[in-house]
C-alpha positions in Angstrom: 42.0 61.8 -47.5 42.3 62.9 -43.9 41.8 66.6 -43.3 43.4 68.6 -40.4 40.0 70.3 -39.9 38.4 66.9 -39.2 40.9 65.9 -36.5 40.4 69.3 -34.7 36.6 68.9 -34.9 36.6 65.3 -33.8 36.0 62.2 -35.8 34.8 63.1 -39.3 32.4 60.1 -39.3 30.5 61.9 -36.5 30.1 65.2 -38.4 27.2 66.4 -40.4 27.4 65.8 -44.1 25.8 67.4 -47.1 24.4 65.1 -49.8 23.2 67.4 -52.6 20.8 66.4 -55.2 23.0 68.6 -57.5 25.6 71.2 -56.8 25.2 73.0 -60.2 22.0 74.3 -61.7 21.9 75.5 -65.3 19.0 77.9 -66.0 19.7 77.7 -69.7 18.5 80.8 -71.7 16.5 83.3 -69.7 15.0 86.7 -70.5 16.7 89.8 -69.3 15.1 91.4 -66.3 13.1 88.3 -65.3 14.5 87.0 -62.0 14.9 83.2 -61.8 15.0 81.0 -58.7 16.4 77.6 -57.9 16.4 75.6 -54.7 19.4 73.3 -54.1 18.1 70.4 -52.0 20.2 68.3 -49.8 20.0 65.5 -47.2 22.1 65.4 -44.0 24.0 62.2 -44.7 26.0 62.6 -41.4 25.2 61.4 -37.9 24.8 64.7 -36.2 22.5 67.7 -36.9 23.7 69.9 -39.7 23.7 73.6 -39.1 24.2 76.2 -41.9 25.9 79.3 -40.4 26.3 81.4 -43.6 25.3 81.4 -47.2 27.0 84.0 -49.5 26.6 84.5 -53.2 29.6 85.6 -55.3 27.8 88.9 -56.2 24.9 91.0 -55.2 22.7 89.5 -57.9 22.4 86.3 -56.0 20.0 86.6 -53.1 19.8 83.5 -51.0 17.5 81.9 -48.5 18.3 78.6 -46.7 17.2 76.3 -43.9 17.9 78.1 -40.7 17.2 75.4 -38.1 19.4 72.4 -37.5 18.7 69.6 -40.0 18.6 66.2 -38.3 20.5 63.2 -39.8 18.5 61.8 -42.7 16.3 65.0 -43.0 16.4 67.5 -45.9 17.1 71.2 -46.2 17.5 73.7 -49.0 19.6 76.7 -50.2 17.7 79.0 -52.5 19.4 81.2 -55.1 17.7 84.0 -56.9 19.4 85.5 -60.0 18.1 88.9 -61.1 19.1 88.5 -64.8 19.9 92.2 -65.3 23.0 91.9 -67.4 23.0 90.3 -70.8 25.3 87.4 -71.5 26.5 84.2 -70.0 26.8 83.9 -66.3 28.3 81.4 -63.8 27.9 82.4 -60.2 29.0 80.6 -57.0 27.3 80.3 -53.7 29.4 79.4 -50.7 27.6 77.5 -48.0 29.3 77.4 -44.5 28.2 74.7 -42.1 29.4 72.2 -39.5 30.7 69.8 -42.2 34.2 68.5 -43.0 36.0 71.3 -44.8 33.6 73.9 -43.3 32.0 74.9 -46.6 30.7 73.7 -49.9 30.2 75.7 -53.1 27.2 75.6 -55.3 27.0 77.1 -58.8 24.2 78.6 -61.0 24.8 79.3 -64.6 23.0 80.2 -67.8 22.6 82.9 -70.4 20.6 86.1 -70.2 19.1 87.1 -73.5 18.6 90.7 -74.5 15.0 91.9 -74.1 13.3 92.6 -77.4 11.6 96.0 -77.0 
């Protein structure tokens, strides 16, 4: 499927391209109040350096870090998500990654269930 964005940005075959190891991470059951961290790893499967311009979690509970420098074709980078596990119950949070790729951004997901702390 051809995208209008791709034609404006030039030939999509010459753009950077995310190849994620996985776009969803399930933490499973975690203890309340114990932050958990996951690094989403990716390879630049495109033919031009990949530059992440912004990473935003769907709420304040998701603190992110990510590869700041351009990622050359064939090289790897990461997006790190930290979930603070303060609220009890199931969660499914999204992380939007904006970069110089077709469609301009990709969405990653973290999910799991926070179990009530036994006092």
